[in-house]
N, C-alpha and C positions, 0 to 999 in steps of 0.2 A: 572369534564369535561364529556360531553356526549360521547358516544361511536362513533368513526369514522370507515369509511370503506376505508382501505389503500391499494392502490396496489404500489408495488415494481415491477420495469423491470429493467433485467439486460441480459446481453448476455448470460452469462452462470455461474452456481455456481463453479467456479475455484478457485484454492487458489491464492488470491491476495487481497491486501488492499481494494477495493472497495467492494468486494464480503464479505469479513469478517465483514465490518461494515454494509453492507445489512443485512446478518445474524443475526447479535447480534441486529439491529434495529428491523427487523421482529419479532423475538422472543419476545423481551422486549415489543414491542406495543401489540403483542396478549396476553401477560401475563397481561397486563394493561386493558384488555377487550375491545380492539379494534378487528375489524373484519379485518384479514389481508391476502392479497393473494399476493404470488410472481410468476411473470411471467419470464421465461427465453426464449431466443432465442433458445438455444441448449441445450441437457442433459449435466450435469456437472460431477463432480468426486467425489469419497468416500472420505471424510474426515471430522473428528470428529469436527473440528472447522466450517464446512459448515451446519450441520446438522440442521434442523427445528424443533421446537416443534409440538406438536400434534394441536394446534391452528391455525398452519399457513398452509394455502392451496397453495401447489407449482404446478404450471401448465407449462409445457414444450411445447412452441408453434411450434416446429417440422421446424424450418427454413431449407429448403432443401440446402441451399448453399448461395453464395454472390449474385446470380442473382435471387433468390426467393424474389421479392421484393413486387409485387402487390398482389399475393395471400397471402403473410405472413402479409402485413398490413391489409389485410381483416380478417384475423384471429385474429389479435390483437385488432382490432377495436370490433369485436365480443366479445373477452375475457374483454375487458373495459366495454361492456354493460352487460355482465354477473356478473360483480363485481360490477356494478353501485357505483363507488368510489366517495368519498368525495374528496380524495387527490390521486393523480398519482406521485409517486417518482421515477424517472429515475435515472440510473448511467452511466455516461460516454457517450463518443460521439454518436456512432451508435443506442444505447437504446434511448438516447435523442432526436435524428433525428427522430426515429420511432415513439415515444410518440407524437412528435409534429404533426406528419403527421396523426397518427391514432385517435387522441383525435375529437372528433366532437366539431365544434363551439358551445358555448352556453350550452354545456353539457360534463359530462364525468369527472367531477371533477376538482379541481384546479390542475395544473401541476407544479411540481418542478423539476428543472434539477440539478443533482448533477455533479458536475465537480471537478476533483481531480488532475490536472496536471497543469504545468505552463511551458511557453515558449518552447513547443515542436518542435523539430528540424524535421519538415515534409520531407524534403530532406533525410532523412535516412530511410524512409519507403515507401511503394508502393504507387500507383495511388490512389487506393481505399482508404486508410487512408488521403490522401490530400483532395479528394472528401467529405469525412465525417467531416473533419474540416471545409470546406467551408460551407456545408450545416448546420452545427451547427452554425457558425455566422449568416447565412441567417434567420434560423428560430428561433433564441433566442428570438426575440419579441413574440413568442406563448407561451413561459413559464412565469407564474405567479411570479416565483421566481427562482432564481439561487443561490443554494447553494455550496459555494467554501470551501474543508476543509482546506485552507490555505490562509493565506494573500497574498501570492504570486501567488495563483491561482486567486484570487480576481482581483489583480492588471493586470493580463495576460488576464482576461476575458474582462476587462474594455478596456485594450488596442487594443483588437480584435474588438472593437465596441460594446459590450454588454453595457446596459444602467447601470450607477453606482447604481443608485436607486433599481435595481432589485437584484442586487447581493450581498449576506451577507456570512459571514464567520462562519462556526461552525466546529471547530477542530474535529478530530478523537477521538474516546472513545477507550481507552486501558483496557482490562481485568486485572486489577492490583492484583486480587486473583491468577489468572493463572500465570501470569507474575511477579515472585517474586523470591527471592533466594532460590536456589534448587541444591545446589552444590554436595550434596551426590548423588543425582539421576544422576546427569551428569558425575561422576566420571569414569564409565565404557566407555562411549561415548568418552570422553576426551582421555582416555588412547589407544584406538583403533584409533582415529585420530593423536594423537602424533607419535604413534609407536616408532621407536628408538630415537626419538629426545626428547629434555627435555622441549621444548617450550621456549618462550610463543606461544599461539594458538591464531591467529587473524582469525575472520571469517567474511566474506561478505555473507549477507544474501539477496539474490537478483535473480531475473529471469535472464535468459540469453537474455540480450536484449541491444542493443547499447546504450542505454541511461545510462545503468548502468556503463559503461566505465570499463570493466574488464582489457583492456590492461594498464589503470593507476594503477590499483590495482595490477597487475603483476609486474611491472615495478618498484612500489613501494616496493613490496615484494623482489625483488632482491636488490634494496638498503638497505634494511633492514637486509637482512641475512649477508650482509658485516659487521654489527654492532653486530647482534646478530644470530650466526651461528647455533644457535639449534631452530630458529622459524619455525613455521609450520603454513600453510594457509590453510582454508577451504572455497569453493565456494558451498554455499547451495542455490540450486534453480534450477527449470527446464525452459524451456523457447525454443527458437530457437535451433534445432540441428546444422543447419550450424554455426550460431554464436558460439555454444559451442564447436565444432570441431576446428573452426580458434582459439579459446582461448587456447585449450589444445594444438594446435601446437605451439603457442606462447611462452606458459609454457615451453614446449620443448626447443624451440629456445633459451630460456633465462636460460636453464638450472635448472629449477625449477620442474622438474617432480617429485622428490622425495619429495618435499616440499609441494605440492599442493595436497589437496583432493577434489574431486569432487562429490558433493553429491546431490541426488535427495531431493526434498521438503520432509519433515517428519512431520508426525502427531503432534508429542511432541516438536513442536520448542522452546518451553520454554524451555524444559530440554537441547536442543543444545545451546541455548545462555548461559546457565549457565557452559558450557562446555568450553566457550571461555575467555580467558583472557581480550580479547578487541574485539568489534564489530564497523565495519567501513561502510562506505557508501561512494562511490566513483563516484556517479553519476556526469555526465556533463551537463544534462539539463532535462526538463521534470518532475522534482518531484513537488508535492505539500505538503502533509504532511507525510513524510517518517515514516510509522509505526513501521518500524525495529528499528528506534533510540528510539523512546519513549518505547517499549517493551525492549529493551536492558536495558535501564536506569530503568526501573521498576524492572529488575532482579538483580539490583545493579551491572551491568557491564560496566565500562567505554566505551564511544565511541569517535570515530574521524569520522568527515564527511566533506565532500566538502560542499561549501557554495551555496547550491541549494535549491529551494523551502523555506519552513519555517524551515529548519535544523538548523539554527542558534537560531531561537525562542526555537525549543525543546531542544538543547544541552545546551543553556545558558552559554556557555564559550568558548570565543573567541580563547583561546589556544588550543581548540579541533575543530576549524573550519579552512579549508584551502580553497584555490581557486581551482576550478575543473581543471582537467589536468595538475597537477603538482605533478608528483610522489615523487620527493625527497623532497618537503614539506610535503607530506601526509607521508612520510616513517619517516620524522624527528617528525611530531607530534604524530606517533605511538610511536616511542622511548621514546619521552619526557613523554606520558602518563604512558608507561611501568616501567618507573623509580622510580615511586612512592613508599614510604615505605607502608607496609601492614596497618600501623596505619592509614596514611592519606588516603589511598584507600578506606578503610572502612568507614571514616567519610565523605569523598567526595561523594561517591555513595550512601551512606544513605541519605544523604542531598538532592541529585538530586531526589532520589525516591519518597521522600515526595512531591517534586514539581511536580512530574508526577502526584501523587495520587490526589494531590490538583486541578491541571488545566486539566488533559485529562484522567479521568476516565470514566467508562461508564455512571456512574450516571449523569455528567455534560453534556455528549452528549445528553442521553434520555430526561432529563428535557428540555433542549433547542429545540430539535426536536419535542417533543410533544407540547410545546407550539407555534412553528411556524404552524404545523398542525392546532391546534385549531384556530389560528388568521387567518389563510388562509380560 
């Protein structure tokens, strides 16, 4: 395959599923001999999982804020011209819109949009988010291809008016070398989280955002404590300070303040995964391909999730999938999963890890995306 010039565009390199996939793609494509440039609206954050290799050029475009539109698009257009790409691959709504507006017609490389969510509840976000969603629908015809990371995302895009023939699905790639069984490394962290309690330890690895539905998690925690009085729960992730404060108040109101651990994002999330007896996803809408489920399964940790996005496809076990917004059902599924014997648990988790390695490893994603770039 000939060397390609590839430009990736995203808002900022902050810890999230889209950004992790972008970093992995950029590094891998550069290692395969392609000329890779990453453009970001804003500076990002220091995190080992978001670092670029030497072969990747990273340019921060210095967007001054929400209203820096005309000047920013001009800078983006010049950045595209400097890179002279064969392919522009943007990630998420605002970057998709910006790429469509800044790419000159008839030049500037083929445009791929990356969409990573499904059935977003726009009513829970501000007007700017709603405008971005509408612009994305209006400008979708300018993309040469739309890559959804989930079947649910593809179906949602088509319902929103995007042409079915332009939308394809490429599931996320999981680093199955990094995400594996690491119980010894996690023992100290596990002990610190449990404190005076014996466990089990249940983790919600999710940013503080309404779509993640922390209230359902907290109400389910209260229900489980009635059956398992030594249970402890960890909310691992950053995000909205206002939402986080409201969730902390709810935990106190429910009498869970001594059972809930609130943790900021960590570099070694694979170690945190191994500290848990169970990882859960409680989102009520908006998910595409929830990385956290595949990563937990790769660590041979059991998972229970709400039926959002492609969670059912990733988990592959109906007994571990519940309807969103039903804390009692969620608590019952947690309890059922935690009742497995050690022997059965080891057999089940090892079998599910093999499926993740087969279907969702980095290698499968890279092969598919490189083929898509070349075909475009």
